[in-house]
DRENDODREN-343793 format. One record per residue (C-alpha): residue number from 1; residue in three letters; x, y, z. Coordinates in Angstrom, 3 decimals. Layout:
REM residues N
n;res;x;y;z
NUM;ALA;X;Y;Z $
...
//
This chain:
REM residues 514
n;res;x;y;z
1;MET;106.834;-197.193;-48.179 $
2;SER;108.573;-198.436;-45.053 $
3;LEU;110.420;-196.465;-42.416 $
4;SER;113.531;-198.507;-43.212 $
5;ALA;113.460;-197.241;-46.808 $
6;LEU;113.433;-193.659;-45.536 $
7;ALA;116.137;-194.411;-42.987 $
8;GLN;118.457;-195.834;-45.653 $
9;SER;118.169;-192.615;-47.646 $
10;VAL;118.425;-190.268;-44.680 $
11;TRP;121.822;-188.937;-45.817 $
12;HIS;120.614;-188.585;-49.418 $
13;PRO;118.069;-185.727;-49.318 $
14;SER;117.176;-185.904;-53.023 $
15;GLU;116.248;-189.556;-52.495 $
16;LEU;113.892;-188.583;-49.671 $
17;ALA;112.096;-186.177;-51.984 $
18;ALA;111.870;-188.852;-54.676 $
19;LEU;110.458;-191.343;-52.171 $
20;VAL;107.708;-188.934;-51.133 $
21;GLN;106.764;-188.222;-54.751 $
22;PHE;106.713;-191.949;-55.456 $
23;ALA;104.551;-192.691;-52.406 $
24;LEU;102.010;-190.040;-53.374 $
25;ALA;101.822;-191.181;-57.004 $
26;ASP;101.551;-194.824;-55.967 $
27;ARG;98.752;-194.044;-53.520 $
28;ARG;96.813;-192.097;-56.165 $
29;ALA;97.213;-194.912;-58.700 $
30;ARG;96.045;-197.574;-56.266 $
31;LYS;93.082;-195.446;-55.183 $
32;ALA;92.005;-195.012;-58.808 $
33;GLN;92.429;-198.733;-59.450 $
34;ARG;90.305;-199.643;-56.416 $
35;ALA;87.572;-197.285;-57.579 $
36;GLU;87.568;-198.841;-61.054 $
37;ASP;87.471;-202.357;-59.600 $
38;ALA;84.583;-201.438;-57.290 $
39;THR;82.592;-200.025;-60.208 $
40;LEU;83.124;-203.191;-62.221 $
41;ARG;82.176;-205.449;-59.312 $
42;ALA;78.989;-203.479;-58.741 $
43;ALA;78.072;-203.709;-62.427 $
44;VAL;78.665;-207.458;-62.482 $
45;ALA;76.677;-207.959;-59.264 $
46;ASP;73.775;-205.921;-60.649 $
47;GLY;73.258;-208.445;-63.441 $
48;THR;70.989;-206.129;-65.446 $
49;THR;73.581;-204.074;-67.299 $
50;THR;73.570;-204.219;-71.090 $
51;ASP;77.107;-202.875;-71.447 $
52;PRO;78.713;-205.132;-74.104 $
53;THR;82.217;-204.262;-72.878 $
54;LEU;81.589;-205.322;-69.284 $
55;ALA;82.994;-208.846;-69.595 $
56;ALA;86.157;-207.632;-71.300 $
57;ARG;86.653;-204.837;-68.784 $
58;SER;86.129;-207.263;-65.914 $
59;THR;88.728;-209.812;-67.054 $
60;ARG;91.121;-206.994;-67.945 $
61;ALA;90.825;-205.592;-64.426 $
62;ARG;91.537;-209.054;-63.007 $
63;CYS;94.662;-209.323;-65.142 $
64;TYR;95.999;-206.057;-63.771 $
65;TYR;95.083;-207.224;-60.278 $
66;TYR;97.311;-210.280;-60.764 $
67;LEU;99.998;-208.103;-62.306 $
68;ASP;100.027;-205.922;-59.176 $
69;LYS;99.962;-208.997;-56.957 $
70;THR;102.910;-210.727;-58.639 $
71;SER;105.142;-207.685;-59.082 $
72;ARG;104.156;-204.174;-58.030 $
73;SER;107.405;-202.682;-59.317 $
74;PHE;106.999;-204.267;-62.735 $
75;ALA;103.301;-203.375;-62.761 $
76;ALA;104.152;-199.696;-62.406 $
77;VAL;106.353;-199.576;-65.508 $
78;ILE;103.843;-201.628;-67.531 $
79;ARG;101.001;-199.274;-66.576 $
80;ALA;103.135;-196.364;-67.794 $
81;LEU;103.486;-197.872;-71.284 $
82;HIS;101.783;-196.457;-74.366 $
83;PRO;98.127;-197.663;-74.457 $
84;GLU;98.786;-199.525;-77.705 $
85;LEU;101.281;-201.797;-75.937 $
86;ARG;100.116;-201.840;-72.335 $
87;ASP;97.693;-204.774;-72.429 $
88;ALA;99.885;-206.930;-74.682 $
89;VAL;102.882;-206.545;-72.373 $
90;CYS;100.708;-207.204;-69.302 $
91;ILE;99.413;-210.478;-70.781 $
92;PHE;102.907;-211.443;-71.945 $
93;TYR;104.260;-210.924;-68.433 $
94;LEU;101.456;-212.936;-66.806 $
95;ALA;101.912;-215.792;-69.287 $
96;LEU;105.619;-216.026;-68.525 $
97;ARG;104.992;-215.714;-64.792 $
98;ALA;102.502;-218.581;-64.942 $
99;LEU;104.907;-220.738;-66.934 $
100;ASP;107.714;-220.008;-64.484 $
101;THR;105.437;-220.891;-61.557 $
102;ILE;104.791;-224.328;-63.039 $
103;GLU;108.492;-224.890;-63.744 $
104;ASP;109.567;-223.867;-60.228 $
105;ASP;107.101;-226.090;-58.351 $
106;MET;109.096;-229.161;-57.334 $
107;LYS;105.946;-230.885;-56.025 $
108;ILE;104.600;-231.413;-59.538 $
109;ALA;105.719;-234.754;-61.003 $
110;LEU;108.312;-234.335;-63.750 $
111;ASP;106.274;-236.070;-66.463 $
112;ARG;103.233;-233.944;-65.703 $
113;LYS;105.278;-230.743;-65.486 $
114;VAL;106.936;-231.353;-68.860 $
115;GLU;103.573;-232.206;-70.423 $
116;VAL;101.947;-228.989;-69.170 $
117;MET;104.891;-226.785;-70.128 $
118;ARG;105.221;-228.153;-73.653 $
119;ALA;101.496;-227.573;-74.268 $
120;PHE;101.298;-224.208;-72.482 $
121;HIS;101.275;-222.083;-75.651 $
122;GLU;98.214;-224.034;-76.807 $
123;SER;96.499;-224.044;-73.402 $
124;MET;96.695;-220.270;-73.133 $
125;ALA;94.575;-220.048;-76.293 $
126;THR;91.924;-222.421;-74.912 $
127;PRO;88.941;-220.525;-73.431 $
128;GLY;88.379;-221.385;-69.785 $
129;TRP;91.753;-223.118;-69.294 $
130;THR;93.120;-223.100;-65.730 $
131;PHE;95.706;-225.060;-63.746 $
132;SER;95.223;-226.052;-60.105 $
133;GLU;98.040;-228.539;-59.483 $
134;ASN;100.526;-226.169;-57.855 $
135;ALA;101.266;-226.549;-54.160 $
136;PRO;98.645;-224.861;-51.922 $
137;ASP;101.266;-222.517;-50.463 $
138;ASP;102.669;-221.379;-53.829 $
139;LYS;102.462;-217.595;-53.866 $
140;ASP;101.377;-217.444;-57.529 $
141;ARG;98.972;-220.388;-57.432 $
142;ASP;95.971;-218.037;-57.554 $
143;LEU;97.087;-216.703;-60.943 $
144;LEU;96.980;-220.197;-62.459 $
145;VAL;93.772;-221.214;-60.702 $
146;ASN;92.102;-218.206;-62.334 $
147;TYR;94.123;-218.220;-65.530 $
148;HIS;90.942;-218.135;-67.625 $
149;VAL;90.908;-214.339;-67.218 $
150;VAL;94.355;-214.140;-68.827 $
151;VAL;93.198;-216.446;-71.625 $
152;ASP;90.200;-214.177;-72.229 $
153;GLN;92.375;-211.087;-72.584 $
154;TYR;94.983;-212.939;-74.645 $
155;LEU;92.318;-213.911;-77.176 $
156;ARG;91.224;-210.254;-77.408 $
157;LEU;94.708;-209.069;-78.431 $
158;LYS;95.620;-208.313;-82.027 $
159;PRO;96.762;-211.417;-83.959 $
160;ALA;100.285;-209.988;-84.326 $
161;TYR;100.632;-209.726;-80.543 $
162;ARG;99.183;-213.198;-79.979 $
163;ASP;101.635;-214.697;-82.460 $
164;VAL;104.612;-213.196;-80.623 $
165;ILE;103.404;-214.268;-77.168 $
166;ALA;102.584;-217.809;-78.317 $
167;ASP;105.948;-218.240;-80.043 $
168;ILE;107.999;-216.998;-77.093 $
169;THR;106.081;-219.042;-74.518 $
170;ARG;106.505;-222.149;-76.692 $
171;ARG;110.258;-221.652;-77.038 $
172;MET;110.720;-220.801;-73.380 $
173;ALA;108.671;-223.811;-72.280 $
174;GLU;110.769;-226.106;-74.475 $
175;GLY;113.948;-224.762;-72.904 $
176;MET;112.580;-225.091;-69.373 $
177;ALA;111.398;-228.642;-70.036 $
178;ASP;114.818;-229.625;-71.359 $
179;TYR;116.508;-228.250;-68.234 $
180;CYS;114.047;-230.049;-65.949 $
181;ILE;114.738;-233.356;-67.691 $
182;ARG;118.479;-232.773;-67.561 $
183;ALA;118.318;-231.977;-63.848 $
184;TYR;116.332;-235.144;-63.194 $
185;GLN;118.858;-237.251;-65.100 $
186;GLN;121.717;-235.729;-63.109 $
187;ASP;119.831;-236.321;-59.883 $
188;GLN;119.398;-239.970;-60.822 $
189;ALA;123.102;-240.291;-61.628 $
190;ILE;124.048;-238.796;-58.257 $
191;ALA;121.630;-241.087;-56.416 $
192;GLU;123.071;-244.085;-58.240 $
193;ALA;126.614;-243.013;-57.394 $
194;ALA;125.666;-242.591;-53.735 $
195;ALA;123.980;-246.011;-53.665 $
196;ASN;127.068;-247.645;-55.144 $
197;ALA;129.404;-246.098;-52.569 $
198;ALA;130.800;-248.664;-50.116 $
199;PRO;129.147;-248.068;-46.687 $
200;SER;132.266;-249.119;-44.833 $
201;ASP;134.387;-246.606;-46.715 $
202;GLU;131.870;-243.800;-46.076 $
203;ALA;131.736;-244.587;-42.372 $
204;ALA;135.508;-244.754;-42.128 $
205;THR;135.884;-241.491;-44.018 $
206;ALA;133.318;-239.720;-41.854 $
207;SER;135.025;-240.924;-38.685 $
208;GLY;138.440;-239.803;-39.879 $
209;ALA;139.902;-243.330;-40.010 $
210;ILE;140.887;-242.808;-43.631 $
211;PRO;141.455;-239.511;-45.433 $
212;PRO;138.581;-238.173;-47.570 $
213;THR;138.778;-238.817;-51.310 $
214;ASP;137.105;-237.299;-54.377 $
215;SER;133.638;-238.747;-54.837 $
216;SER;132.059;-239.753;-58.097 $
217;VAL;130.266;-236.398;-58.158 $
218;ASP;133.498;-234.442;-57.995 $
219;LEU;133.340;-233.424;-54.346 $
220;ALA;136.650;-233.247;-52.502 $
221;LEU;135.012;-233.416;-49.091 $
222;ASP;134.309;-236.042;-46.495 $
223;ALA;131.207;-238.211;-46.946 $
224;LYS;128.940;-236.120;-44.735 $
225;LYS;129.820;-232.874;-46.456 $
226;ALA;129.439;-234.516;-49.854 $
227;ALA;125.905;-235.569;-48.978 $
228;GLU;125.043;-232.034;-47.866 $
229;ASP;126.366;-230.491;-51.070 $
230;ARG;124.976;-232.962;-53.607 $
231;ALA;121.717;-231.133;-54.270 $
232;VAL;123.437;-227.786;-54.672 $
233;LEU;126.150;-229.207;-56.875 $
234;LEU;123.459;-230.729;-59.043 $
235;SER;121.872;-227.361;-59.691 $
236;GLY;125.273;-225.856;-60.371 $
237;ASN;125.960;-228.547;-62.931 $
238;ARG;122.832;-227.505;-64.844 $
239;VAL;124.925;-224.508;-65.886 $
240;HIS;128.331;-226.145;-65.801 $
241;THR;130.031;-223.919;-68.400 $
242;THR;129.642;-220.262;-69.296 $
243;THR;128.086;-221.444;-72.556 $
244;ASP;125.461;-223.324;-70.519 $
245;TYR;125.019;-220.189;-68.428 $
246;ASP;124.364;-218.005;-71.475 $
247;LEU;121.934;-220.576;-72.871 $
248;TYR;120.041;-220.832;-69.576 $
249;CYS;119.808;-217.035;-69.320 $
250;HIS;118.673;-216.898;-72.948 $
251;TYR;115.766;-219.229;-72.241 $
252;VAL;114.596;-217.462;-69.083 $
253;ALA;115.408;-213.834;-69.966 $
254;GLY;116.859;-213.411;-73.456 $
255;LEU;113.648;-214.736;-74.981 $
256;VAL;111.755;-212.148;-72.951 $
257;GLY;113.888;-209.491;-74.643 $
258;HIS;113.082;-211.077;-78.002 $
259;GLY;109.362;-211.074;-77.285 $
260;LEU;109.190;-207.519;-75.990 $
261;THR;111.191;-206.232;-78.949 $
262;ARG;108.897;-207.989;-81.407 $
263;LEU;105.869;-206.517;-79.597 $
264;PHE;107.402;-203.032;-79.829 $
265;VAL;107.909;-203.446;-83.576 $
266;ALA;104.471;-205.025;-84.119 $
267;SER;102.873;-202.007;-82.428 $
268;GLY;104.388;-199.666;-84.998 $
269;LEU;105.865;-197.552;-82.215 $
270;GLU;109.413;-198.772;-82.842 $
271;SER;111.454;-199.390;-85.971 $
272;THR;112.310;-202.768;-87.486 $
273;VAL;115.962;-201.820;-86.970 $
274;LEU;115.563;-203.404;-83.510 $
275;ILE;115.261;-206.852;-85.081 $
276;ALA;117.803;-206.307;-87.872 $
277;ASP;120.623;-208.097;-86.022 $
278;ASP;118.601;-211.259;-85.379 $
279;LEU;117.665;-209.838;-81.958 $
280;ARG;121.216;-210.100;-80.596 $
281;LEU;120.934;-206.767;-78.778 $
282;ALA;117.523;-207.727;-77.386 $
283;ASN;119.029;-210.951;-76.067 $
284;SER;121.785;-209.014;-74.301 $
285;MET;119.190;-206.791;-72.636 $
286;GLY;117.650;-209.857;-71.022 $
287;LEU;120.954;-211.538;-70.210 $
288;PHE;122.308;-208.494;-68.370 $
289;LEU;119.259;-208.345;-66.087 $
290;GLN;119.173;-212.089;-65.451 $
291;LYS;122.890;-212.334;-64.729 $
292;ILE;122.701;-209.510;-62.205 $
293;ASN;119.812;-211.271;-60.444 $
294;ILE;121.631;-214.612;-60.423 $
295;THR;124.801;-212.983;-59.105 $
296;ARG;122.985;-211.098;-56.356 $
297;ASP;120.777;-214.006;-55.254 $
298;PHE;123.519;-216.584;-54.618 $
299;PHE;122.861;-216.978;-50.884 $
300;GLU;119.097;-217.316;-51.227 $
301;ASP;119.411;-219.789;-54.093 $
302;TYR;122.051;-221.864;-52.310 $
303;ASN;119.891;-222.220;-49.208 $
304;GLU;117.006;-223.428;-51.377 $
305;ASN;119.218;-226.003;-53.120 $
306;ARG;119.394;-223.960;-56.306 $
307;ALA;122.557;-222.720;-57.918 $
308;PHE;123.048;-220.997;-61.238 $
309;TRP;126.649;-219.814;-61.001 $
310;PRO;128.531;-221.874;-63.622 $
311;LYS;131.194;-224.218;-62.298 $
312;GLU;133.521;-222.938;-65.014 $
313;ILE;133.626;-219.715;-62.973 $
314;TRP;133.376;-220.751;-59.313 $
315;GLY;135.590;-223.810;-59.855 $
316;HIS;138.616;-221.509;-60.126 $
317;TYR;138.210;-220.479;-56.496 $
318;ALA;136.721;-223.398;-54.510 $
319;PRO;136.460;-227.202;-54.837 $
320;THR;132.698;-227.064;-54.240 $
321;LEU;130.005;-224.458;-54.512 $
322;GLY;129.648;-224.476;-50.726 $
323;GLY;133.314;-223.527;-50.480 $
324;LEU;132.382;-220.017;-51.586 $
325;LEU;130.703;-219.584;-48.202 $
326;ASP;133.981;-220.101;-46.336 $
327;PRO;134.373;-216.893;-44.256 $
328;LYS;138.185;-217.108;-44.378 $
329;ASP;139.734;-213.711;-45.207 $
330;ASN;136.287;-212.105;-45.405 $
331;TYR;134.959;-214.658;-47.891 $
332;ALA;138.001;-214.264;-50.149 $
333;ALA;137.189;-217.237;-52.377 $
334;GLY;133.555;-216.224;-52.621 $
335;ARG;134.384;-212.612;-53.453 $
336;ASN;136.778;-213.683;-56.201 $
337;ALA;134.036;-215.818;-57.752 $
338;LEU;131.519;-213.009;-57.249 $
339;ASN;133.763;-210.536;-59.058 $
340;HIS;134.155;-213.027;-61.891 $
341;MET;130.360;-213.209;-62.168 $
342;CYS;130.168;-209.403;-62.182 $
343;SER;132.745;-209.244;-64.967 $
344;ASN;130.717;-211.697;-67.017 $
345;ALA;127.584;-209.563;-66.617 $
346;LEU;129.321;-206.245;-67.311 $
347;GLY;130.240;-207.471;-70.783 $
348;HIS;126.621;-206.970;-71.884 $
349;VAL;126.493;-203.238;-71.112 $
350;PRO;127.758;-202.084;-74.552 $
351;ASP;124.885;-203.994;-76.172 $
352;VAL;122.451;-202.489;-73.657 $
353;LEU;123.560;-198.975;-74.592 $
354;ALA;123.313;-199.809;-78.298 $
355;TYR;119.770;-201.170;-77.918 $
356;LEU;118.521;-198.217;-75.871 $
357;SER;119.957;-195.767;-78.408 $
358;LEU;117.671;-197.277;-81.083 $
359;LEU;114.406;-196.665;-79.191 $
360;ASN;112.127;-193.776;-80.164 $
361;GLU;108.865;-193.907;-78.179 $
362;PRO;109.337;-192.297;-74.718 $
363;SER;107.298;-194.785;-72.677 $
364;VAL;108.998;-197.741;-74.381 $
365;PHE;112.373;-196.184;-73.651 $
366;LYS;111.621;-195.778;-69.949 $
367;PHE;110.154;-199.271;-69.765 $
368;CYS;113.408;-200.692;-71.141 $
369;ALA;115.858;-198.314;-69.481 $
370;ILE;114.645;-198.463;-65.881 $
371;PRO;115.534;-202.139;-65.257 $
372;GLN;118.926;-201.619;-66.908 $
373;VAL;119.968;-198.676;-64.727 $
374;MET;118.762;-200.612;-61.673 $
375;ALA;120.963;-203.490;-62.814 $
376;ILE;124.133;-201.408;-63.202 $
377;ALA;123.498;-199.865;-59.769 $
378;THR;123.050;-203.353;-58.299 $
379;LEU;126.255;-204.533;-59.958 $
380;ALA;128.127;-201.659;-58.323 $
381;GLU;126.566;-202.608;-54.977 $
382;VAL;127.375;-206.332;-55.080 $
383;PHE;130.872;-206.174;-56.578 $
384;ASN;133.403;-207.552;-54.067 $
385;ASN;130.694;-207.393;-51.386 $
386;ALA;130.960;-210.204;-48.823 $
387;ARG;127.343;-209.585;-47.775 $
388;VAL;126.271;-211.475;-50.908 $
389;PHE;127.290;-214.641;-49.009 $
390;GLN;125.335;-213.685;-45.904 $
391;GLY;121.979;-212.524;-47.245 $
392;ASN;120.174;-210.528;-49.903 $
393;VAL;121.889;-207.352;-51.111 $
394;LYS;119.738;-204.631;-52.672 $
395;ILE;120.155;-201.006;-53.605 $
396;ARG;118.344;-198.419;-51.486 $
397;LYS;114.717;-197.893;-52.433 $
398;GLY;115.367;-194.165;-52.469 $
399;LEU;118.137;-194.672;-55.011 $
400;ALA;115.875;-196.932;-57.074 $
401;VAL;113.124;-194.302;-57.198 $
402;THR;115.658;-191.609;-58.085 $
403;LEU;116.927;-193.729;-60.963 $
404;ILE;113.358;-194.254;-62.176 $
405;ASN;112.941;-190.485;-62.315 $
406;GLU;116.336;-189.962;-63.971 $
407;ALA;116.153;-192.546;-66.778 $
408;THR;114.138;-190.462;-69.231 $
409;ASP;116.332;-190.519;-72.356 $
410;ILE;119.577;-191.966;-73.679 $
411;ASP;121.704;-189.035;-72.484 $
412;ALA;120.384;-189.428;-68.944 $
413;VAL;121.027;-193.173;-69.044 $
414;ARG;124.602;-192.605;-70.214 $
415;LYS;125.159;-190.307;-67.246 $
416;ILE;123.811;-192.924;-64.855 $
417;MET;126.014;-195.571;-66.462 $
418;ILE;129.002;-193.281;-66.056 $
419;ARG;128.350;-192.794;-62.364 $
420;PHE;128.142;-196.475;-61.504 $
421;THR;130.826;-197.613;-63.933 $
422;ARG;133.253;-195.214;-62.271 $
423;GLN;132.219;-196.610;-58.894 $
424;ILE;132.894;-200.131;-60.161 $
425;ARG;136.228;-199.125;-61.672 $
426;ALA;137.369;-197.607;-58.379 $
427;ALA;136.374;-200.785;-56.521 $
428;VAL;138.237;-202.892;-59.096 $
429;ALA;141.406;-200.864;-58.566 $
430;ALA;141.104;-201.210;-54.792 $
431;GLN;140.662;-204.976;-55.054 $
432;GLN;143.638;-205.257;-57.408 $
433;ALA;145.775;-203.504;-54.803 $
434;ALA;144.434;-205.778;-52.058 $
435;LEU;145.209;-208.912;-54.064 $
436;SER;148.689;-207.617;-54.821 $
437;ASN;149.381;-207.103;-51.121 $
438;GLY;147.878;-210.462;-50.193 $
439;ALA;149.968;-212.303;-52.781 $
440;ARG;153.118;-211.333;-50.905 $
441;ARG;152.191;-213.325;-47.822 $
442;ASN;153.610;-216.797;-47.294 $
443;GLY;151.761;-220.069;-46.854 $
444;MET;149.409;-219.916;-49.847 $
445;THR;148.516;-223.273;-51.350 $
446;LEU;148.936;-223.899;-55.060 $
447;ALA;145.162;-223.777;-55.507 $
448;GLU;145.005;-220.425;-53.710 $
449;GLU;147.807;-219.025;-55.869 $
450;MET;146.027;-220.146;-59.016 $
451;GLY;142.809;-218.591;-57.757 $
452;VAL;144.539;-215.269;-57.115 $
453;ARG;146.065;-215.283;-60.598 $
454;GLU;142.656;-215.935;-62.135 $
455;ALA;141.082;-213.227;-59.960 $
456;ASN;143.695;-210.712;-61.125 $
457;ALA;143.070;-211.604;-64.759 $
458;VAL;139.340;-211.103;-64.229 $
459;LEU;139.908;-207.710;-62.602 $
460;ASP;142.145;-206.635;-65.487 $
461;HIS;139.388;-207.590;-67.908 $
462;MET;136.806;-205.763;-65.818 $
463;ALA;138.918;-202.601;-65.765 $
464;ARG;139.103;-202.730;-69.567 $
465;MET;135.346;-203.213;-69.779 $
466;CYS;134.777;-200.186;-67.534 $
467;LYS;136.985;-198.134;-69.845 $
468;THR;134.962;-199.298;-72.849 $
469;VAL;131.645;-198.399;-71.223 $
470;LEU;132.890;-194.946;-70.241 $
471;GLU;134.111;-194.324;-73.782 $
472;LEU;130.742;-195.373;-75.190 $
473;CYS;129.060;-192.886;-72.863 $
474;GLY;131.002;-189.924;-74.237 $
475;GLU;134.301;-188.101;-73.925 $
476;ASP;132.981;-185.656;-71.329 $
477;ALA;132.345;-188.542;-68.949 $
478;ARG;133.968;-186.948;-65.928 $
479;GLY;131.863;-183.795;-66.048 $
480;GLU;128.660;-185.723;-66.708 $
481;GLU;129.380;-188.049;-63.811 $
482;ARG;129.840;-185.151;-61.439 $
483;ALA;126.566;-183.590;-62.597 $
484;VAL;124.469;-186.695;-62.090 $
485;ALA;126.182;-187.398;-58.786 $
486;ARG;125.189;-183.949;-57.541 $
487;ARG;121.571;-184.546;-58.505 $
488;VAL;121.463;-187.960;-56.859 $
489;ARG;123.245;-186.936;-53.679 $
490;GLY;121.462;-183.646;-53.209 $
491;PRO;122.935;-180.844;-51.054 $
492;ALA;126.446;-181.517;-49.831 $
493;ILE;125.785;-179.938;-46.437 $
494;VAL;122.742;-180.971;-44.425 $
495;PRO;122.296;-180.305;-40.711 $
496;VAL;122.966;-183.530;-38.848 $
497;VAL;119.927;-183.257;-36.595 $
498;ALA;117.543;-181.961;-39.251 $
499;VAL;117.848;-184.925;-41.609 $
500;PRO;116.346;-187.612;-39.320 $
501;VAL;113.670;-185.154;-38.193 $
502;ILE;112.692;-184.448;-41.812 $
503;ALA;112.682;-188.159;-42.593 $
504;TRP;110.395;-188.913;-39.658 $
505;TYR;108.026;-186.090;-40.603 $
506;LEU;107.818;-187.280;-44.205 $
507;TYR;107.190;-190.825;-43.051 $
508;LYS;104.331;-189.787;-40.737 $
509;ARG;102.877;-187.324;-43.247 $
510;TYR;102.906;-189.311;-46.465 $
511;THR;103.204;-193.040;-45.806 $
512;VAL;99.553;-193.883;-45.331 $
513;SER;98.873;-197.580;-45.689 $
514;SER;96.193;-198.504;-48.169 $
//
């Protein structure tokens, strides 16, 4: 736990308490894990043990090591799962992480990448299989270099679990491969268009001798700016429409929801009612999380020449994706597009509530609910927030830990949803008033007027969605919201000087690096 995490929660005393509890529990868990790993290493080094379970325990420990290394937050909720499911979900996560690592590495030749991805579901069932072709600096390269430990544990799973994991990885790999090929084809088309452009016209345009014109890649900018934006526009075109966007999110997240749901049912811990609707609710669970991440990560993705906001959305507010970064009027165009993205994501919340209401096993419920309450809190944080176009926006760690503690059953989740939906609804109303006042000023271009009209329509839709979510959470929403807000905020009156002193003491007392 960092001092900055404590500082962010300094005016939220209940969050400070939650952070301390989390730090202590995390330290105990890591200490126990280190002790187990040391015992296994000593047994392996001894070489004389006759324990028939040693090999399995050793590769299992390595899998959880890689789980911790790739995502400590996700590792914590997986470790808390029912023992019947824990290992299957761990292996499922590592398989998808490995597949994603291959897909993301732009230094692997396209033909080779597609070949490896399409065969991945077979490779992961091949004893001893590893992959060492990722870039040396790839943060998850070590997982693939030592992937044989994951293969070993995968082959030890029950056949029903293996069938689910193999099917989902196959389908996800096919989707990823298709998108990689499509991106390459678009890249080739852009390169061809650039090569065919008349050099004299580009030079004249760049110098201002002739006015800029629309390029063959739909960029209404001068030649220099067009060149800068080509790579980003390409990525944006991979999800050109909202239908493309939903399909992309289905492949990278909806299928994860499918797989997890099928694992839950295969374990016998959850009812087949979860798959009765052809996994539509499970798909929405994944889409809501992925869309929140894509919405929040715009700035980081843009700077790495990636873009997943569909042009069908951002095209209402700017001629190019880079236009969303125009700081005019506190990133007005960008915020309008951002709010549109938030509205698109919010539409999945009714399905999220429906899915969670069908779960029975407590650890499965928490495993599913925690990411969803984090997502609604993040949505409330990023809505209409210009900081999305300046850097990474995250909720406070203290708030995150508090939500982890709160999300224990469906009633608690409804209360959390109420709190943040009301926060979103209030922000929507404030933005509607701001747009109404801004529309009265003179000098707006036709494109700006059309953008404002679209932004207002989106806000109207978002207000209706907030109303729907609140209704789904119960008629006594106002009282429930006040109750959960009191628990999250803690005491209303805290001595001004005492709070930072307490925070510093807790930091020095409990945050021992390990």
